[in-house]
C-alpha positions as CSV (number, residue, x, y, z in Angstrom):
1,M,0.0,0.0,0.0
2,K,1.4,3.4,-1.0
3,Q,1.2,6.2,1.5
4,S,0.4,9.7,0.3
5,R,2.6,12.4,1.4
6,N,1.0,15.2,3.4
7,T,2.3,18.7,2.7
8,S,2.0,19.7,6.3
9,D,4.6,17.0,7.2
10,A,7.3,18.5,4.9
11,R,10.4,19.7,6.6
12,G,12.3,22.9,5.9
13,I,11.4,26.5,5.7
14,C,8.8,28.2,3.5
15,C,9.1,31.7,2.0
16,P,6.7,34.0,4.0
17,K,5.8,35.8,0.8
18,C,5.1,33.0,-1.8
19,A,5.4,29.8,0.3
20,C,8.1,28.5,-2.0
21,R,10.7,26.1,-0.4
22,H,13.6,26.9,-2.8
23,F,16.3,29.2,-1.5
24,H,19.7,30.3,-2.6
25,T,22.3,30.9,0.2
26,T,24.1,34.1,-0.3
27,H,26.2,34.3,2.9
28,T,27.2,31.9,5.7
29,E,28.8,33.2,8.9
30,P,29.8,31.3,12.1
31,L,28.8,33.1,15.2
32,R,30.7,33.3,18.5
33,D,28.2,31.1,20.4
34,G,28.7,28.2,17.9
35,R,25.6,28.9,15.8
36,I,25.7,29.5,12.1
37,R,23.9,32.4,10.4
38,R,22.8,31.9,6.8
39,R,21.4,34.6,4.6
40,K,19.1,33.2,1.9
41,V,17.1,34.5,-1.0
42,C,13.9,32.9,-2.3
43,R,14.5,31.7,-5.9
44,H,10.9,32.4,-6.9
45,C,10.1,35.9,-5.5
46,G,13.5,37.2,-4.3
47,R,12.5,37.7,-0.6
48,R,15.5,37.7,1.8
49,I,15.5,35.7,5.0
50,V,18.0,34.9,7.7
51,T,18.3,31.5,9.4
52,Y,20.2,30.4,12.5
53,E,21.5,26.9,12.9
54,A,22.7,25.4,16.1
55,S,24.8,22.2,16.1
56,V,23.7,19.3,18.2
57,R,26.8,19.7,20.4
58,S,26.2,23.4,21.2
59,A,22.5,22.9,21.7
60,R,23.0,20.1,24.2
61,K,23.7,20.9,27.9
62,P,27.0,19.7,29.3
63,D,26.9,16.3,31.0
64,C,28.6,17.4,34.2
65,Y,29.5,20.5,36.0
66,M,32.8,21.2,37.9
């Protein structure tokens, strides 16, 4: 049996203007706190957005305190 894919289950970001999911990254910059800032442009309408990514290691709390 083939399962249909629901659009609400799709991962990723949507353009707030046109709801497109296709972006072009124009700039990537590591931040001091370990996150990564990416500036992106929608390939359909040209809207610019900024995303912040945290690595699993920096998002996780330390295992022990000294």
